[in-house]
N, C-alpha and C positions, 0 to 999 in steps of 0.2 A: 504494500500499499504506499502511496505517496504521502510524505510528511506534510502536515497542515501548518500553514503560517499562523502566527499569533496576532498579526496585525495586517490590515489592508488599508486602502484609501478610496474615497469616493472620486468620481470623475472630476469634481470641482477641486478637490485637494490635489489631485494629480496635475491639473492645469496650473494651479498656483505654484506647485513645486517646480514645474517646467519653467515658468516665468522667473522664479527666484534663482533657479540654477543658471539661466541665461545671464542674469545680472551679477551673480555672486560666485559662480563656479560650483564645485561639489558641495553638497549640503549634508547636514546631520540633524537629527532631532533629539531632544532630551525632555523628559517629563519628570519633574522632581517631586511633586507632592509637598513642596515647601509652603511656608506661611504667606509670603508676599503675593505670589501669583497662583496660589492654590495648586492644583495639579494640571495646569494648562500645558499642552505640548508646546515647546519652543523650537524654532527652526534657526539654525546657525550655519554660517559658512563652515566647512569641514574642520578647519583648525582654529576656529574662534571660541570654542568651548572645550575645556579639558575634562575628559571623562576620567573618573576616579575608580578606585577599587570598590567603592560603595555603589557602583552602577552596574547594571546588567543590560546586555543587548538583547532585545526581544525579537528583532527581525529587521527587515529593510522595507522601505516604502519608496518605490520607484528608484531603487538603487541607493537611497540615503539610509544609513544605519539609524535605527530608532533605539535610543537608550532610555532607561528608567532607573531611578534610584531603587536600590534593593528594598528599602522600607516600603516604598510605594508598590513595588512589584508583589510584595507579600499580600497586599489587598487585592491585587488584580490578576494574580497568576492563574486563576480559573476562568478568565474572561477573554473572549476574542475582541480585539480592539479595532475600531475603524476610525481612521483619521479623516476628518471632514473640515469644511470651511463654512463660516457664517459671517455676515456683516458685523463689523465691530473693530475695536482696537486690539491688536495683538498684545501678548504679554511681555513685560520687561524689555528685553533687547531682541526679541524675536524678529526675524527679517521681514515678516509680512506686515508689520505695523504701517508702513507708508501706503499699503494697497487699500486700506479701509476694510480689510477682512482679518479674521483671526482663525487659527486652527483650533479645533476642539476634538475631543475623543467621544465616540459613541461606543457602547459595549454591550455584550451579551455573554451569558455564561456558556462555557463549552459543554457539550454533551459528554457523557461518560466515555463513549467511543472515541470522540475527538481527543480527549485528554491522553489517550494511549498512543496517539500518533502525531504529536506536536513536533515542530522543528526544534532543534536544540537551542538553548540560550548561548550567548557568547559574552566574553569578558575582556576587560582591558588587557592589552598585551604590552609588555615593556620593550 
């Protein structure tokens, strides 16, 4: 059986990612679960955010790695995530801020069968 991804993106999110990639080059996402921006996904140029040992890679969205703090992942490890876009102001230093849109996460719980066939997580490499 093919391994199942933990995250995907809507067509609107994929289009915004394409636009941001044309402007900024390779991208990455991080979802912290921190206090200031809640748990909003943030988009950065690939080397503008330093992933730490307290982060886990849950997958890729249109080629961009999607990282999450391990603490946040403990809450969401049983959910399939979908990156989407809605009108509004992006979080903190996220690259979509000037577009008038913001990334959000939609989620649903994995089925029992799905949890047995998930793509592996990845971690920071030195």
